N, C-alpha and C positions, 0 to 999 in steps of 0.2 A: 432657778433651780436647774442644774445640768448634771448629768452623770454619764459614764461610759458603760454602765452595767445594764444591758437590755432588760426591760421589765421592772426595773427597780422603782420607778415612779408610780406604777399602777399594779394592782394585784387582781387576780381573777381565779375563781374556783372552777372555771369552765376548762375542761381538758382540751389540749391542743389548740387553744386560742392564742394567736400571735399577739403579743403585747408590744407597745411602742418602745423604741430604743431609748428615747429621752436624751439624746445626745445634746440637743440645743433647742430648748422648748420656748414657745410663745414669742418667737421672733416676729417683729412687725416691720415689714419693708414697705414703705409708702412714700409717695410724692417724690419719686426719683426720676431723673432722665437718664436712661441707659442707652447710649447712642454710639454706633459705629465701633463696636468691639468685635473681636474674632477669636474663635477657638480652633486652632489648627492642629492640636495634638502633638505628641512627640513620637519617638520611634515605635512605641507600642500603642499608644492611645490613638494614633492616626487610623488604625484599622479596627478600633473598638468603638463602634458608633454610639457614643453618649457624651454629652457635654455641650451645653448651650453656648452660643456666641455671646448672649447677654447675661442671663441669670440662671444658675442651677441651684435647686433646693434638693439636698441629698438625704439619704437615710437618717432618720432620727430628728428631723426638723419638725417635731410634732407640734401641732396647734399653731403653725405659722400663719401669718396673714401677709399676702402680697397684693396690696391694694393701691389704686390711684397712681400707678406708675406709667411712664411713657417709655416704651421699649421700641427703638426704631433703628433700622439699618445695621443690625448685627448679623454676623455670619459664622457658621460652624461647618467644619468638614465632617462632623458626626451628626447624630440625630439631634434635632432641636436647634433651630436657628436663633430664636428669640429667648424663650423661657422654657425651662425644663424642670418638672417635678420628677426626680429620679429616685426610685427605691421606695421602701416601706416607711411611710410617714402618716400619722393619724391626724384626721380632721384638719387638713390643709384648707386654705381659703384664698381663692384667686378672684378678685372682684374689681370692677371699675378701672381696668387698665386699658391703655391703648397700645396694641401690639401690631406694628405695621412695618412693612418693607424689610423684613428679616429673611434670611436665606440659609437653607441647608443644602450643601453641595459637596460632592466628592467625585473625583475622576475615576475611582476604581471600585467603589462599593456603593450599594444602595443605602441611602440615608433618608430618614423620614422626619416629618414635623417641621415645617418651615417657620411657623409662628410660635405655637405652644405645643409642647410635647409632655404627656404624662406617661411614664414608663416604669415598669418594674425593673429592678436591678437585674442585669443578666447574670446567669449562673456561670461559675468558673468553667472554662473550657477544659476538656480532658487533656492531660499531658500526652504529647506525642514524641516521636523520635526526631531524628535530624531532618527527615522529610515529612512534611505534613500535607496530607491530601484527603480526599473524600473518604478513602478507605480507613482512615485513622479515627473517624468519628464513631463514638459509641452509639448503640441503638437508642432511639428516643426514650424507650421505656426504662432505661437504666440511668437516665438523667432526671434529677428532680426539677420540676418547673420553678419559676420565680416565686418568691413570696408575695409578689404583686406590689401595689402602690399604697396599700393601707386603706382603712375605712374612712368614710365621711368626707371625701374631697368635694368641695363646692367650687364650680367655675361659673360665675354669675356676672352678667352685665359688663362684658368686655367688648371692645371693638378690636376685631382681629382682621386686618385688611392688608392686602397687597403683599403677602408673604409668599415664599416659594420653596417647595421641596423639589429641587431640580431633577433628581434621579429617583425619587421615591414617592411615597404616599403621604397624604395629609398636609397639603400646602398651608392650611390655616391651623387646624387642630388635629393632632394624632393621639389616640388613646391606645397604648400598646402594653401588653402583659399586665393589665390591671389585675387580673385574677391568676391564681396559680395554686399554691399549697392550701389556701383558704378553702377552695372548692374540694380539694382532696380530703381535707379534715372534716368539712361540714357539707356533704353532698346534697343535703336537703335545702335547696335554695328557696323553696316555697315558703320558708319562714320569713323571707324578706317580702314586705308588702310592696305595693306598686310605687309608693313614694320613696322606698329604700331607707326608711327612717325607723323601722321597728327595732326594738331593743334586742330581739332574739335573732336579728339578721347578722350573721358572722362572716358574710362575704365582703370583700373590698368593694366599695361603691363609689361612683362618681355621678354627681348631679350637674348637668350642663343646662343653664337657664338664662334667658334674656340676653344672649350674646348676638352681636351682629358680626357675621363671618362672611366677608365679601371680597371679591376681586383677588382671591388667592390663586396660585398656580401650582399644579403638581405634574411632574414629568411622568408619573405612573397613573395613579387614580386617587379619588377622594380629595380633590383640590380644596374643598371646603372642610370636610371632616372625614377621618379614617379611623376605623376601629379594628383591633385584633386582640384576641384573648381578653376582651372587655365584655364580660358576661352580665354585669350588674350596673348598667349605665342608663340614666334617664336623660333624654334630650328633649326639653320642653320649652316652648315659647321662645324659640330662636329664629333669627332671620338669616338664612343661608342663601345668598344670591350672587350671581355674576362671577362664580368661580370657574376656572378653566383647567381641564385635564388635557394634556397635549400628547400623550402616548409617545413621548420622546425619550423615556428612560432606556438605558442600555439593556435592561432585562427584557424589553419588548422587541429586541432585535436579535434574539438568539445568542446573546452574549454568554460568556462563561458564567457558571454559577447562577443560572437563571432557572429556578425550579418551576416557575409558572410563566414561561415565555408566552407572549401574545402572538408571536408568529411561529409557523411550523418549524420544528427542529428537524433533526435527521429522520425522526419517525413521523410524528404528527404533533400539531399544536394543541394546546390545552383549551384555550378559549378564543380561538381565532378561526374564522372561516376562509380567510384568504389563502390562496394556493401559491403565493409568491413571497419571496423574502425581501421584496423591494418596498414593503410598507409595514407599518405597525397596525395594530387593531385598536379601534376606539375603546375608551375606558370610562367608567363611571366618574362623574365630575362632582356633583354636590356632596353626597355622603355615601361612603362605601363601607361595607362590612367585609372583612377578610376572613376566610375560614381559619379555624383555630390552628395554632402552630403544632408541628409534629410532636414536640415534647409534651405540651399540655394534653393533646388528644390521646397520646399513648399512655398517659398516667391517670386519666379519668376512670372512675370505677365503672365496671361493666353494668352495674345495676344500682338503683337507689338514687341516681342523679335526677334532680328536678330543678327547673329554672325558677327564678323569682317571678312573682305575680306580674303579669303584663309583659314578660320578656320571653315570648315564644311559647310554644305548646310543649308540655311535658318536659322532655329532655332535648329539645331542639338546640339549646345552647351547647350541647355536646359537640356540635359541628361548626358553629359560627356565632359571632356576636349578634345578639338580638336586642338592640336597645329599645326602650320605651320611647317611641317617636310620636309626640303629641303636640298640637298647637304650634307647629312650625311653618314658617313661610320658606319654602325651598323652591326657588324660582329662577328659571333661565340660567342654569349652570351649564356652560358650554363644553362640548366634547369635540376634540379634534384628533386627527391622526397624522402621522408623518408618512409621506410618500415621495416618489421620484417625480419631479416635474419636468418641464421642458428646458430648452436652452436659453429662454428669455427672448426678448425682442430681437429678431434676426437682423433688423436694420441697424442696431446699435452694437452688435458684436459683444453682447454682455458676457456670455459664458462660453468656455471651450468644452464644457461638459454639462450634463443635465444637473439642475439644481435641486436641493432639498426643499420640499414644499410642505406647507401646513394645509391640510384639507379639513373641511367640515365633515364630521363623522357621518357614515352611512351614505355618503355622496362621493362624486368625483369632482366636486367643486372646491377649488382652493378658497381659503378663508378670505373674505371680502375686506378690502381696505376701508379704513375709516375716512369719512369726509371731514370730520372734526374730532378734536380730542375727546375721548370718552364716548364717542358714538357707538351704538349697538347695531351693526348691520345684521342681516339674516344669518342665522347660525343653527347648529344642531344642539339640542339640549338633552342631557341625561342626568336627572335629578338624584335618584337613589338607586342602589343595587348592591349586589354581592359580587366580589371579584370572581370572574368566571362566567358571568352573564354576558350575552352577546349583544344586548341592546335594551333600551327601556321596555320593561314589561316582558322581556324574553329571558326567562330565568334558567339559562343553560347550566348554571352552577348547581341547580337542584334545590336552591334555597331562596326564600323570599322574605323581605322586610315587611313590616305591617304598620305603616303610618296611619294615624287617626287625627281627625279634626285639623287637617293641615291643608295648605295651599301648595299645589304642585302643578306643573305644566302637563304632567301625564297622570292626573288624578284618576282618570278612567281605568288605569291599570290596577287601582286599589279600591274597588267598589265596596259599597256597604259600610264605609267607615267614616262617614261625614267629612270626606276630603273634597276640596274644591279645586277646579281647574281654571277659574276665571281670574282676571288680572287683579293683583293685590293693590294696584295703584301706589307704587312706591314714590315718594316725593321727588327723589332725584337719583336715578339709577345710572351708573356709567359702566362701560366695559373696557377691559384691557385691550391694548392695541399698540400703536406705534409709540416709541419713546421720543421720537422727533415729532413735535406738534404738526399735524397736517396743515394747520392754518398758515404755517410759514412757507409752505410749498417746497420744502426740502432745500431751501437756499440759505446759506450763511449760518448754519446751526452747528455748534460744537466744532468749529474749525478756527484756526488762527486767522486774525485779520489779514485781508488781502488774498486769501485762498480762493481760487476760482472753482467753487464747488458745483455751480450750475452746469457748466459745460464739461468739466473734467470727469464727473461721475454720473451714472444714470440716476434718474429721479427715484428716491427711496420708496419702498412699499410701506404704506401706512397701516400695518397690522402686526400681530405677533409674528415675528420673523425668525424662522429657523435658518441656521447656516452651518456649514461644515467647518469644524475646527477640532483640534486635537483634545481629547480627554475632557469632556464636559460632563454630560450625564451618563457616564460609563460608555460613551460611544463618541462619534465624531460630530455630534449635533449639539449646538448651543442655541438657546432660545433667548432672543432679545425682545423685551417688551416694556411697556410703560402705560400711562404716565406714573412715574414713581413720585407722586405728589398728591396732596389732598386738595389742591386747587388746580384749575386749568392754567398751565404755564403761559398761555397767550393772553387769556382774558381775565385771569384771577378769579373766575367763578368757582364756587365750592363744588367739589366732586363728591358724590355719594352721600345723600341724605336718605337713609333707609327706614324712616318712619313711613306710616301709611297715611294716605290722604282721604278726604271725604269721598264716599262712594266705593271704598275698598271692599272687596269680597271678604276681607278678614275681620271686619268690624262685628262684634257681638257673636262670633261664631266659634269661640274656643270652648274647650271643656273645662268649666270652672273647678271641677273636682280635683284637678292636678295643677291648675295655674298657680304660679307664685303670687304672693300678695302685692308685689310691686313690679314695675317694668324696668326697662333699661335705664331710664332716667330717675328711677326711684319714685315714680308716680304710682298712686294707689290703683290696684286692679280690683274690680272693674270700674271704668269711668262711666259706662253706660249700663244697659240692662244685663249684659254678660261681658266677660273678658274678651279681648281681641286676640286673634292669632298673630304670632310673631313677637319680636322683642320689644316693640314699642306700642304702647296703648294709645289709641287715637284720642286726641284731645278735642272736645267740642269747643267751638268758638265762644269766647267769653261774652257774656251778656253786655250790651252797650250801656254806658252810663245814662242816667235819666237827664233830660234837658228840661229846665223849667223857665217859664216866662211869667213875670219879669225876673231878671237875674238879681235884682236888689229890691228891697222894700223901703218905702219912705214913711217912717213913723212920726217924723217931726219931733217937736218938744213935748215930752210927756212928764207931768208932775210926778214926783216920787210918791209911791203908794197908790197910784191910780192906774187904770187900764186904758191902753190906746184904743183907737178905732180899729175894727177888724180889718185885716189885710188878707188878700187872696193871691195864690199862684196857680 
């Protein structure tokens, strides 16, 4: 059944309720390999950031299923490198996909969502004259916000790994403009229960469960997960680990059109304490909430707005996205910043000018090189926060997230909520670093046969490496990193097994009242006394088979209808 008449497939007597478009219903996209595609845009689209490199599901794809797909190595110059849910669609379902090594990059504008992007359709820009500039824009309160992304979206049990939002936010997952006119029409969000499943909840909702979001990179913030205008989102039982924010986006260097620059502009910086323009400022890495957009904020009612149950106090969602954060492992997400380094080794005459250098946040220590592929040297971690914060637990933005029953390296910053700061004992954690395997010593890698790489060039640095080059992340900084592989390219060992091992602090510590009934692998929760924190439920070792002696019995010849002598094992 398909139609082009919005609302024709469903009826409702609820005034102002947005009905599905029903353009293309019940589409089932499954078991596909979507590999090495690109979305470069055209003369107009190139500056309108929307359109995945891999798969885009647009307005009216109601009740779609996007399940069991392999989405790898796709690139977009707009928002969303791998997969995009764009616009108003009812009850979408994104489950059991592998979304890895996709990239969102643009040399002139900020683009978000390296792996998976969920985004409300942007509103039409106001028409301008022959010269379009900042003065042409209409006041925010005269522009209607997006209709959002539609109700009932489920994002469950996906592997989102190794993706990059070079110049923006949300390297792994970006939730953007989820809510809009739905909040204006139904400001009483308290009708939405904590699970966001109540029938009288009329806000657009997203439930993010059982996902492994790891080793993603963002040039701005929220390398794992980023939210803006996402007021009714549940993030429950996910594993968000080893993601890297590099603070290398152009907006963090006083570039043009940077409304929230991380470094001081002509007057003063918004969320940066440095007094020099020679460096960016550290950004949140694991999960970031961004304050509401100007258009949504300007249109929200001045009274009567209440947030969904478990999503902030009273009307705190008026200011920023307050997701329900429960039962998550958010662990060792690294935060870096870009600064001016030295000239390199003076004995080798490496550089004629100072180099661009990647530093561990809150230190003057450059990022440490890896001794082996995937090694995790000492680093600075910043698990969750709100854009504008100046450090873990330092809520300079004025806003605070509220994780519960979760494992975080800075659990002490969120006391009294059953959070844990002890090691979750991940089975195999790896960290991003050099694209050239350190094990090969920098010799004979990615060069034509016969090239003298050892003596002709300095030994490469085995870490995430920034370098000056034209037009990368809205600046002159390009970030090269790896391994872009699920196995060690030298040893073939598997990289990244983010289940939990025996002795993990996450075992039996989840809040069962909100835990999904199954885990990442579809195994039943709980497997023990209580559910476990994170995407993967710990599996107890199977009981050993019984051994009996003797292994065979000798009955001899026994006449039919009679009983043999007793035998014992």
